[in-house]
N, C-alpha and C positions, 0 to 999 in steps of 0.2 A: 492470043494476046499476047506474045514470047516475059517469059521468067524476070525479072525485079534484076538488075546488076546491083545486089547489095552496098557493092565497093563504093558504088555515088549516090547511093542513096545521104536523104536530108529527114530531116523530122518537124518541124519548123516548129516554137516555141508557141504554149498558147492557144494558137490555133490549130496546131496536130495535122496543119497538109502538111504532105508529101510529099518534094521532087527529088529522081530518080527520071535513071534510065534505062533500058530493057534489053537485056542480050549484048549486043555490038549495034545498037544501037548509036548517033548520032547528035540525037540530039533530044533535051531533059521535056519530064511529064509532068507531069502533076494531079495530084487524088486525092480528096476532101471527102468527110462523110456531110451527106443533107439527108439525111431522112430517110422515112418511105410515104408513102404517096403518092410517087414520080412516077407516072410512067411509059419517063422514056427513060427514069436511068433505076430500072429493076436492082440493078447489086448495090443499093443508097449508098456509090458512093458517087460524086464530080468526078471523071476521065479525064481528060485531053494532052494533046503534047504539044507540047511551045514550042517547035522549030527553035530553037536555038539550043548549039552547044557549048553557052557559055551560063556556068551555073548561076550567076548576080541577075544573069538580064531575066536567064528561068528564070528567080527564085522572086522579081520584081514585079515580073508573067504571072506566080502560080499566090502570091497573093493577090493582086490587079481580080485574076476571074473567081479568087476569092470570095472579096468581095461586091463583084459585081451581078455574082447568081446570088446574094441574100439579101440586095437589095431589088431587087428583079420576081423573085419568091419569098416576097412578104411573110405568107404566109405558115410558110415555112422552117415550123420547133424542133432549132436540131439542140443535141447538146454536143461541143467537142468532142470533149472525151465521156465512151459508155469501156465503161471494162467491161463489162461480162458479154457484148458486141467482140471492142476490139481486138481483147489477150481468155479475155473464155470459155468464149463458146472457136473460136479457129480449135483451140486447144483442147477438146473436151472431143473437139470432129471430131479432130487429126488424132485421138485416143482412140476411143473407143473402134477407129475405123481401123489403126496398125493392132489392136490385141481383136480384133475380130476374128483372122485364119489363126489366133493357136491355139494349141493341138488341144492343151495341159485343159483342162476345165478352168478354173481357179483365175489363169493367166489368161483367161480366155473373159476374161465377167471385166477383167482390173479398169477395162475407162470406161463400161459401166459406171464401178463403185468409184470409179474420181465422180465424173457424174450427176450422181448425187448425192457426193458432201459441199461438191460446189454449191448446187441449188437449195438441199435442204439447212446446212450449216451457213459454209462460207459464204454467198453469195452476199447476207442485204448484210456484210460489215464494208465488199466494197467495190457495189452495183455504183452507186451513185458519185463515189469522189472520186478528183481528183489525180490522177496514177500515174502521173508526172511530177509529182509534189514526195521524192522519197522520203520528203524528214514525216508527212500526216500516216504515207504507207506505212515505213516502218514503226511509227509507234501505233499506230493497227496492229500491229502481231505484232510487238512485244510487251506488247500492256492489256489493251484491248478483247485481242484473241486471243492471247493465250489469258486469259481471266476468263473466260469462257469455257473455253475449252477446261480448265482447271477446277469450277468450279462446280465444271458441270459431266466432273471425278474420273475424267480421261487417262487414260496412264499414260508415263513417256511415251512406249513405244509409239501410241493412238495421234502422242501432238506431232509424233514424229511424219508420221502419214500426211498428217493436215496443210504443213508446214513444206515438208515437200512438194505436193498438190501446187502451191503456189510460187516453191521455187522456183519449177515446172513449167511457170505457167507466164513469165518472167522472163525465162533463160527464151523459153521461141518465140517471144514480145518481141526484144529483143533482134536477136538473130531476124525476125521481122521487120526492122527499122523505130514500132512502134515507142519502145522504151527503151535510154544510156543505161539501165542500170539493173544490177539485181540485188534485191533489199537485205539489206545481213539476218537470217533465221535465227532466234534463243539458243544459244549450246548447250547442250546435252545437261550439263550444272546449272542453270537460270531456268531448265523446264523443270528438272529435280528441286528445286532449291520453293521453302512450304514461302507461298504471297504473306508475309509477317504485314501486322497494322499496325495503323501512325498511333503513338502515346495524343492524347488528350492536348498538354502537355504541347506536342508538335503539332499540332492543326492548329491551338491559336493565335502560334506563331505565325501560318498560313493566313490565318486573320485578322495577323495587324499590318503583312505589305503587301494587305490588297485594300486596307483602310492607305497608308500611306499612300497608292497611287492613288486614292480616292476622286473618282471620277465615277458613274454611273454606271458602264461593264463591271467593275472590275468591284463594289459595295453589291452589284446583284449576284457575281459570281462565291462573294462570299455565304451571299444567302444561299446561295447551292450547295459550294460543300458541307453547311451546318445541316440543309434537308436535309445531301445526301445521312452527315451524321445522331440523325434523331430520330433513325424508324428502320437505320438501312435497307432504306432505298435498294436498288441494283442503279449502279448508278445509270445515264441513258433517259432516252424519250421515257420514259413512265414517269416519273416524278417532276421531270420536262412540261408535260402533257398536259401536269398539274392547274384546275381553275380553283377558282373563287369559292364556284360550287361546291368544289368537290373536300373543302373541306369543312371539318361544322366544330367546334366545344361539346362536348359532353363531363357531367359532373354529377356523380351522383350529390347525398348529405350529407356533410359534412367531408367529403371527400376532397381534392387536388380533381382541379381540372385535368379532364387529358381529351386531347388536338389528335384529330384520326380524320384521317383523309380513306382517298377513295379514288384505290386507282384501276380503271376499267383495262382491260384486256394485257393481261399481265402474261411468262413466258409460261405459267403452270397453271392457271386458270382466270372464270373469268372476270374474276373481281378479289380486288385483294385490299382490305382498308385496314394498312399498316399503323401503330401506334407513334408519337410523339412521344421521347422520356420528354423532364418533369425537366428538365435541367431548357431544353432548349425552348419546351410549350416557357418556362420564365421568365427567361431574358432571353431565348429572341425573335418569338411572336409577332409580337406587336410590331414591333420594328418594319417585318417586313408587311404583316398587313397596313398598317398607316402611310410605309412609303407613299401610291401612289392616291394621285385624286383622284374624285370622279370616277369609281374603279364599278363596273361593271362581274353582272356573278362569271357571265362566260369567260372573260379578260382570262389570259391562261395569270399566276399565280406569280410567277417568274417573272422576266423578261418580257412582260404583257402583250409589249410592240415588235415586238422580232417573230417574222413569217417564219423564218425557214430554218428551225429548232434544231434539223437533222447536220443543219450550220453550227448552229447553235451551239450542237452537243460539242465538234469536233472544238470545236474554237475555244471551251468550257477545258474539257479534255485539258488540253494544248497548253491556256495558261498554266496550268494546277499542276502539272510534272516545268514547265520555265521553275515556280513561284520554287517547286517543291527542292529542285536539285539547288536554287541560285543558296539554297539556306542547307545545302544539304545534306538533306535531307531523305531524297532519292532511291538512292542507293543504300541497301542494308541487307548490310548478314552476307554475303554473297548474293542477293538479290535488287529488284525490284521493287518500288513501292507506288502507281501507278493511284487517279484516285480510284479505285478497284475496289486499295487498299480499305478503304475507311470501309467500308461495309463488313469488312474481317473489326475494326475495331471497333461495332455498331457490338458482332459479337461477343464483344472477351470481356465489357462492359455491361452486359448482360447479365454475362456468364457469370461474373467474378460480383457482379450480386447479389445472387443467389433464384436468379433466372435457370427453370429446367432446359436440362436440350429440349422436350420436346414441344416447348411452349417459343422457345427464340424461334427453332425451328417456323410456326403457325407464325411466331412477326413477320419474318424473315421468306415467307411465300415458297418456303426448302425445305430438304428431308430432312429427320433427324442425324440419317447417315450423313450428309451431310454439311451438318457444323459441326459433327463431333471432328470429320477428315480432313475440313477445309478448312475452315473456319478456326477452329483454335486446336484443333491435332497438333501443330507445332510456339503453341505459344505462351509464356512466360506463368500466366495468370491459370490458363490451366490444366497444364500439368500439373500447376504445385498444387492445386483447388480438385485436384482427381486423388493426390498423392492423402490432398489432410482425409478427405471424403473416406479415405480404405486406412485409412492407421489412426493411431491416439499418439502420434507425434506430431504434431499442428509441425508446418514448416512456413516458409516465408523469403520471402525474397528480397536482397538485398541490393537496391541500391550504389 
């Protein structure tokens, strides 16, 4: 088939149907993704000439074909938008082919290096997301992905290489009519700005705002934010997948009871057992534990009736950012403070209370180097405490 005439291409919202002309042709065509498993459609896409030169008629006909197809093929399991299939794989195939015959070995391997970065690192952030939602995509890039890259100790230059891949993917997708935007990428200043923690008083204001809304979602969102705050969790599926059977109270003689969680399949090891701080155990835990009537041990600790945990994770992230921005807390000292900054708060609190770097690393399931360089290295509390431990003249923070 001749090439698509990009000047005629229309991509319909939600369904992602493409309506277009080919070459110098007179009539419009339509194309949409139907998935694998169809003997007559090996390309995984339904394509048909609409036999009309009128764009309005073509759009209506395309919608009708879309509806009819999925009514007749009820066994089809479709994802209307598949980032990996629609954007990443075409880009990677193009990039590998482009650099395959370069004479310099370093350039020759560029496409394969980009492929490795996508498969091993970037894919989990984007593969199941609605790539036409610019706010969602930019939140993932500017907050979640940037936090993960910094948490893994990537240099500014390396971070830029990862972001360059995403930018190139969207540029090519825009040229192919799949998206109509290229997301904003963090500036070098933002990349170089340390991720700073929230003060506990600031997180308390976010608690208050959630209580003011006073619906079931915001009350449990507050619980989630406090759970992150209690034990240095990595925000995301690890704490959201906690079930009631994964929580237990341990008490030694004459000691304050300790709340211990069990997380399975973490980023760094098969099992991690974070310990909640005393404030959470004393003031928050009973409210969470007793909220749901007739619970089962296998119920999720938070949002027990919500099945799509990835969707829930995204929603909780967006809610936190919105509230933080509404309270003028999100932008701070030249950087931003997404949900991941609560992990920095935990590290700072532990360090200011005298916990050693090595013990903080164990509690947070990371390395001592990451605790010092990423979570504490640029905080006032850490710097003052470090100076006091090394010198004889005691310093204090003046607010």
